[in-house]
Every structure is written in structure tokens, then in C-alpha cells.
TORPA-4810 file (N, C-alpha, C, O; in nm, 3 decimals):
<nodes>
NODE_1_0.530_-0.369_-1.067_0.423_-0.291_-1.123_0.289_-0.363_-1.111_0.186_-0.298_-1.100_M
NODE_2_0.290_-0.495_-1.112_0.166_-0.570_-1.101_0.097_-0.549_-0.968_-0.026_-0.544_-0.962_G
NODE_3_0.175_-0.535_-0.860_0.114_-0.513_-0.728_0.049_-0.377_-0.721_-0.058_-0.363_-0.663_R
NODE_4_0.113_-0.276_-0.777_0.054_-0.142_-0.778_-0.072_-0.142_-0.864_-0.171_-0.079_-0.828_A
NODE_5_-0.070_-0.211_-0.977_-0.188_-0.220_-1.063_-0.302_-0.291_-0.992_-0.418_-0.253_-1.008_A
NODE_6_-0.272_-0.394_-0.913_-0.375_-0.465_-0.838_-0.438_-0.374_-0.733_-0.559_-0.376_-0.714_A
NODE_7_-0.357_-0.295_-0.666_-0.411_-0.201_-0.566_-0.502_-0.099_-0.633_-0.607_-0.065_-0.580_A
NODE_8_-0.461_-0.050_-0.749_-0.544_0.046_-0.820_-0.674_-0.017_-0.868_-0.779_0.047_-0.864_L
NODE_9_-0.669_-0.141_-0.913_-0.788_-0.209_-0.961_-0.886_-0.238_-0.846_-1.007_-0.240_-0.867_A
NODE_10_-0.835_-0.261_-0.726_-0.919_-0.290_-0.610_-0.978_-0.164_-0.547_-1.071_-0.173_-0.467_A
NODE_11_-0.925_-0.050_-0.580_-0.968_0.076_-0.518_-1.118_0.098_-0.524_-1.175_0.137_-0.422_R
NODE_12_-1.188_0.076_-0.637_-1.334_0.101_-0.640_-1.412_0.015_-0.540_-1.512_0.061_-0.485_P
NODE_13_-1.368_-0.107_-0.516_-1.436_-0.194_-0.420_-1.418_-0.139_-0.279_-1.514_-0.135_-0.201_V
NODE_14_-1.299_-0.097_-0.245_-1.275_-0.039_-0.114_-1.360_0.086_-0.095_-1.414_0.109_0.013_Y
NODE_15_-1.372_0.168_-0.200_-1.451_0.290_-0.191_-1.599_0.260_-0.168_-1.667_0.340_-0.104_E
NODE_16_-1.650_0.148_-0.219_-1.788_0.109_-0.194_-1.815_0.091_-0.044_-1.927_0.111_0.002_L
NODE_17_-1.712_0.054_0.030_-1.725_0.031_0.173_-1.671_0.147_0.257_-1.647_0.133_0.376_F
NODE_18_-1.653_0.263_0.192_-1.610_0.382_0.264_-1.462_0.385_0.299_-1.421_0.464_0.384_G
NODE_19_-1.384_0.302_0.236_-1.240_0.298_0.260_-1.169_0.366_0.144_-1.232_0.400_0.044_K
NODE_20_-1.039_0.387_0.156_-0.967_0.453_0.048_-0.838_0.381_0.016_-0.783_0.305_0.097_S
NODE_21_-0.790_0.407_-0.104_-0.667_0.346_-0.151_-0.577_0.451_-0.212_-0.587_0.569_-0.178_G
NODE_22_-0.488_0.411_-0.301_-0.401_0.507_-0.368_-0.483_0.617_-0.435_-0.587_0.589_-0.495_P
NODE_23_-0.436_0.741_-0.425_-0.513_0.855_-0.476_-0.509_0.870_-0.627_-0.602_0.924_-0.686_K
NODE_24_-0.403_0.825_-0.689_-0.394_0.841_-0.835_-0.332_0.716_-0.897_-0.295_0.622_-0.826_D
NODE_25_-0.321_0.718_-1.028_-0.271_0.601_-1.100_-0.120_0.600_-1.118_-0.067_0.515_-1.189_D
NODE_26_-0.051_0.693_-1.054_0.095_0.698_-1.067_0.160_0.594_-0.976_0.115_0.571_-0.864_K
NODE_27_0.265_0.533_-1.026_0.344_0.441_-0.947_0.414_0.521_-0.837_0.481_0.620_-0.868_M
NODE_28_0.400_0.483_-0.708_0.466_0.559_-0.601_0.617_0.543_-0.607_0.670_0.446_-0.660_P
NODE_29_0.685_0.640_-0.551_0.830_0.634_-0.541_0.869_0.523_-0.443_0.795_0.493_-0.348_L
NODE_30_0.982_0.463_-0.465_1.033_0.361_-0.374_1.047_0.420_-0.234_1.095_0.532_-0.218_A
NODE_31_1.006_0.344_-0.134_1.017_0.388_0.002_0.900_0.469_0.053_0.900_0.514_0.167_G
NODE_32_0.798_0.489_-0.031_0.681_0.564_0.010_0.558_0.473_0.011_0.535_0.399_-0.084_Q
NODE_33_0.482_0.480_0.118_0.357_0.406_0.128_0.251_0.487_0.056_0.228_0.603_0.091_L
NODE_34_0.187_0.428_-0.043_0.085_0.498_-0.121_-0.051_0.439_-0.088_-0.072_0.319_-0.102_A
NODE_35_-0.142_0.523_-0.044_-0.276_0.478_-0.014_-0.310_0.498_0.132_-0.241_0.570_0.204_G
NODE_36_-0.418_0.432_0.173_-0.464_0.443_0.310_-0.501_0.305_0.360_-0.413_0.228_0.400_N
NODE_37_-0.631_0.270_0.360_-0.672_0.137_0.403_-0.619_0.032_0.306_-0.577_-0.077_0.347_T
NODE_38_-0.621_0.064_0.180_-0.561_-0.016_0.073_-0.435_0.059_0.032_-0.443_0.173_-0.013_L
NODE_39_-0.321_-0.004_0.046_-0.196_0.068_0.022_-0.098_-0.019_-0.056_-0.112_-0.141_-0.065_A
NODE_40_0.001_0.048_-0.111_0.108_-0.016_-0.186_0.240_0.037_-0.134_0.255_0.157_-0.110_Y
NODE_41_0.336_-0.053_-0.118_0.469_-0.013_-0.072_0.575_-0.097_-0.142_0.560_-0.218_-0.156_Y
NODE_42_0.680_-0.032_-0.187_0.793_-0.101_-0.248_0.920_-0.029_-0.205_0.932_0.093_-0.222_M
NODE_43_1.014_-0.102_-0.150_1.141_-0.041_-0.112_1.230_-0.028_-0.235_1.205_-0.090_-0.339_H
NODE_44_1.332_0.053_-0.223_1.430_0.067_-0.331_1.518_-0.057_-0.335_1.546_-0.117_-0.231_A
NODE_45_1.560_-0.096_-0.452_1.659_-0.201_-0.462_1.611_-0.336_-0.508_1.686_-0.433_-0.499_G
NODE_46_1.490_-0.347_-0.555_1.449_-0.475_-0.612_1.341_-0.547_-0.535_1.271_-0.490_-0.452_G
NODE_47_1.331_-0.675_-0.566_1.223_-0.758_-0.514_1.259_-0.824_-0.382_1.376_-0.831_-0.343_H
NODE_48_1.157_-0.872_-0.314_1.178_-0.942_-0.189_1.163_-0.851_-0.069_1.178_-0.729_-0.080_G
NODE_49_1.135_-0.910_0.043_1.121_-0.835_0.168_1.257_-0.821_0.233_1.336_-0.916_0.237_T
NODE_50_1.284_-0.701_0.285_1.408_-0.677_0.357_1.372_-0.634_0.499_1.260_-0.591_0.524_I
NODE_51_1.464_-0.646_0.593_1.432_-0.616_0.733_1.368_-0.479_0.756_1.279_-0.467_0.839_P
NODE_52_1.410_-0.376_0.685_1.353_-0.242_0.707_1.208_-0.232_0.663_1.139_-0.138_0.703_S
NODE_53_1.160_-0.325_0.581_1.019_-0.324_0.539_0.926_-0.349_0.658_0.813_-0.299_0.660_D
NODE_54_0.971_-0.426_0.754_0.883_-0.465_0.864_0.830_-0.348_0.943_0.716_-0.352_0.988_W
NODE_55_0.909_-0.244_0.962_0.860_-0.125_1.034_0.741_-0.064_0.960_0.643_-0.023_1.023_D
NODE_56_0.750_-0.058_0.828_0.641_-0.002_0.747_0.517_-0.090_0.760_0.407_-0.040_0.781_V
NODE_57_0.534_-0.221_0.746_0.421_-0.314_0.753_0.354_-0.311_0.891_0.231_-0.307_0.900_Y
NODE_58_0.433_-0.314_0.996_0.376_-0.315_1.130_0.304_-0.185_1.164_0.200_-0.188_1.229_L
NODE_59_0.358_-0.072_1.121_0.291_0.056_1.142_0.157_0.058_1.069_0.057_0.106_1.124_T
NODE_60_0.154_0.007_0.947_0.030_-0.001_0.870_-0.073_-0.089_0.942_-0.189_-0.051_0.957_F
NODE_61_-0.029_-0.206_0.988_-0.121_-0.298_1.056_-0.174_-0.240_1.186_-0.292_-0.253_1.216_L
NODE_62_-0.087_-0.175_1.264_-0.131_-0.114_1.389_-0.234_-0.005_1.364_-0.328_0.010_1.442_E
NODE_63_-0.218_0.070_1.257_-0.311_0.178_1.225_-0.447_0.125_1.180_-0.550_0.179_1.219_K
NODE_64_-0.447_0.019_1.100_-0.571_-0.023_1.035_-0.638_-0.146_1.095_-0.752_-0.175_1.058_H
NODE_65_-0.573_-0.217_1.184_-0.634_-0.339_1.238_-0.665_-0.330_1.387_-0.682_-0.432_1.453_L
NODE_66_-0.672_-0.209_1.438_-0.710_-0.194_1.579_-0.858_-0.226_1.595_-0.939_-0.192_1.509_K
NODE_67_-0.895_-0.293_1.705_-1.037_-0.327_1.726_-1.123_-0.204_1.752_-1.244_-0.216_1.771_P
</nodes>
């Protein structure tokens, strides 16, 4: 929950620069990427990174870090 709260707290700063984050203050469902340039993701089943997380992370990076 702390990571989702941090993303929500950072949202106003991102908006100052024309970027966007999570749309509302609700905790996203497990397995769903919430947000846009600033996003939050948590897989089902607890803490720690698991192999299937990497597809989500790499897709996010490819979308937002292109030159």
C-alpha cells in the first residue's frame, strides 16, 4: 500500500509537467497497471518481483522512455 500511496502523492508533481499518473485514489487490482507516465503495479501473491513482472516493466519502459 505504501508504493501506491507514494504514486498518488507524486501525481500533482507529474501533472505540473504535463504528465499523468493514477486516475483515482483507489488501490488497483493485482495484475493491473494503474496510471500512465507515473504508474503502480502489483502482481497477485505477495511481495517481491516474479518473472512475469518483467513483461509489464519492459512494456512500460518501452512506451515511456523512447527518445
